[in-house]
PLY file of the C-alpha trace (Angstrom):
ply
format ascii 1.0
element vertex 142
property float x
property float y
property float z
element edge 141
property int vertex1
property int vertex2
end_header
15.32 -1.24 14.61
13.17 1.94 16.08
9.09 1.87 18.41
8.12 2.86 14.22
9.19 0.10 12.49
7.66 -2.50 15.33
4.37 -0.73 15.34
4.34 -0.58 11.68
5.40 -4.36 11.18
2.78 -5.33 14.27
0.01 -3.48 12.21
0.97 -5.04 8.93
1.06 -8.83 10.34
-2.07 -8.37 12.37
-3.84 -7.39 9.29
-2.93 -10.30 7.26
-3.43 -12.48 10.38
-6.95 -11.27 11.10
-7.64 -11.41 7.38
-6.50 -15.21 7.34
-8.90 -16.19 10.60
-11.77 -14.24 8.58
-11.28 -16.78 5.50
-10.92 -19.77 7.58
-14.51 -18.47 9.22
-15.99 -17.73 6.27
-15.13 -18.59 2.76
-17.17 -16.41 0.55
-16.67 -13.41 -1.56
-16.67 -11.22 0.99
-13.78 -12.56 3.08
-12.07 -13.05 -0.23
-12.25 -9.56 -1.00
-11.18 -8.19 2.51
-8.15 -10.94 2.05
-7.06 -8.98 -1.09
-7.19 -5.23 0.62
-5.37 -7.06 3.34
-2.77 -8.32 1.27
-1.75 -4.92 -0.31
-1.99 -3.35 2.92
0.24 -5.86 4.81
2.87 -5.39 1.48
2.72 -2.00 2.22
3.43 -2.25 5.66
6.27 -4.54 5.11
8.26 -1.88 2.75
7.44 1.11 4.62
9.00 -1.03 7.53
11.79 -0.79 5.57
12.04 2.64 4.85
11.50 3.94 7.98
14.42 1.90 9.48
17.57 4.10 10.29
19.45 1.10 10.06
18.64 0.11 6.06
21.03 1.40 3.22
19.89 4.69 1.33
19.38 2.61 -1.88
17.38 0.09 -0.35
15.24 2.45 1.40
14.53 4.19 -2.30
13.22 0.08 -3.17
11.43 -0.06 -0.53
9.55 3.29 -0.71
9.08 2.75 -3.89
8.10 -0.99 -4.05
5.73 0.10 -0.97
3.81 2.55 -3.09
3.21 0.62 -6.19
1.60 -2.01 -3.71
-0.38 1.03 -1.72
-1.63 1.72 -5.56
-4.16 -1.01 -5.34
-5.26 -0.16 -1.67
-8.08 1.79 -2.85
-9.45 -0.07 -5.11
-9.48 -3.33 -3.23
-10.80 -1.23 -0.22
-13.56 -0.11 -3.15
-14.14 -3.66 -4.28
-14.66 -4.69 -0.50
-16.88 -1.99 -0.42
-19.20 -2.58 -3.50
-19.51 -6.43 -2.26
-20.11 -5.27 1.24
-22.79 -2.74 0.37
-24.51 -5.21 -2.73
-23.66 -2.39 -4.93
-22.04 -2.36 -8.48
-19.73 0.38 -9.73
-18.43 -1.09 -12.87
-17.11 2.88 -13.75
-15.25 3.41 -10.63
-13.96 0.29 -10.46
-12.76 0.58 -14.03
-11.17 4.18 -13.65
-9.48 2.98 -10.18
-7.79 -0.16 -11.81
-6.04 2.40 -14.49
-5.08 4.78 -12.27
-3.52 1.85 -9.65
-1.90 -0.10 -13.07
-0.63 3.51 -14.12
1.06 3.79 -10.62
2.14 1.00 -10.45
4.26 1.05 -13.83
5.76 4.78 -12.87
6.41 3.34 -9.54
9.98 1.90 -10.31
10.81 5.14 -12.00
11.51 8.71 -11.09
8.06 10.12 -11.18
6.38 8.27 -8.12
9.35 8.48 -6.02
12.62 10.51 -6.93
14.38 10.00 -3.88
14.78 9.49 -0.26
16.38 12.38 1.93
16.59 12.67 5.65
13.35 14.32 7.79
13.00 14.56 11.45
14.01 11.35 13.25
13.66 9.77 10.36
16.88 9.02 7.31
15.08 8.34 4.87
11.90 10.07 3.56
10.30 9.74 0.34
10.66 13.06 -2.00
8.17 12.93 -4.05
7.64 12.39 -7.64
5.01 14.41 -10.50
3.07 11.37 -10.09
2.33 10.86 -6.52
-0.28 13.84 -6.54
-2.34 11.57 -8.66
-1.83 8.53 -6.17
-3.32 11.21 -3.12
-5.89 11.61 -5.68
-6.74 8.23 -6.31
-6.81 7.26 -2.31
-9.48 10.52 -2.19
0 1
1 2
2 3
3 4
4 5
5 6
6 7
7 8
8 9
9 10
10 11
11 12
12 13
13 14
14 15
15 16
16 17
17 18
18 19
19 20
20 21
21 22
22 23
23 24
24 25
25 26
26 27
27 28
28 29
29 30
30 31
31 32
32 33
33 34
34 35
35 36
36 37
37 38
38 39
39 40
40 41
41 42
42 43
43 44
44 45
45 46
46 47
47 48
48 49
49 50
50 51
51 52
52 53
53 54
54 55
55 56
56 57
57 58
58 59
59 60
60 61
61 62
62 63
63 64
64 65
65 66
66 67
67 68
68 69
69 70
70 71
71 72
72 73
73 74
74 75
75 76
76 77
77 78
78 79
79 80
80 81
81 82
82 83
83 84
84 85
85 86
86 87
87 88
88 89
89 90
90 91
91 92
92 93
93 94
94 95
95 96
96 97
97 98
98 99
99 100
100 101
101 102
102 103
103 104
104 105
105 106
106 107
107 108
108 109
109 110
110 111
111 112
112 113
113 114
114 115
115 116
116 117
117 118
118 119
119 120
120 121
121 122
122 123
123 124
124 125
125 126
126 127
127 128
128 129
129 130
130 131
131 132
132 133
133 134
134 135
135 136
136 137
137 138
138 139
139 140
140 141
């Protein structure tokens, strides 16, 4: 385990613990939406930590990259829902489009369309090789 893995795991669990503290402090719609957002971030961070760990096998790193990106597909939508509640705005068209794209990315995550393989890059033994739908994933975050 390297320092990068420890940092990402610390980040993921810190986000989750902060959301639990917020839920204990106030139990309203805003806190629940922050909790949903933090769940997706925590799942992504956990799988990303397995991806950048040099001690994992290549098959497991590919599996972690695909599951992590499946969870990350819902981060923009959860963030948009949180912001719409925080700002008291109703954004039905944008949220519907976000959910549609997130489900397409999640369904395509186990295939080669999102992450085709993992290969060495720099200090990391496992680095995600993009598939054709990873560009949609980047657009979704934008």
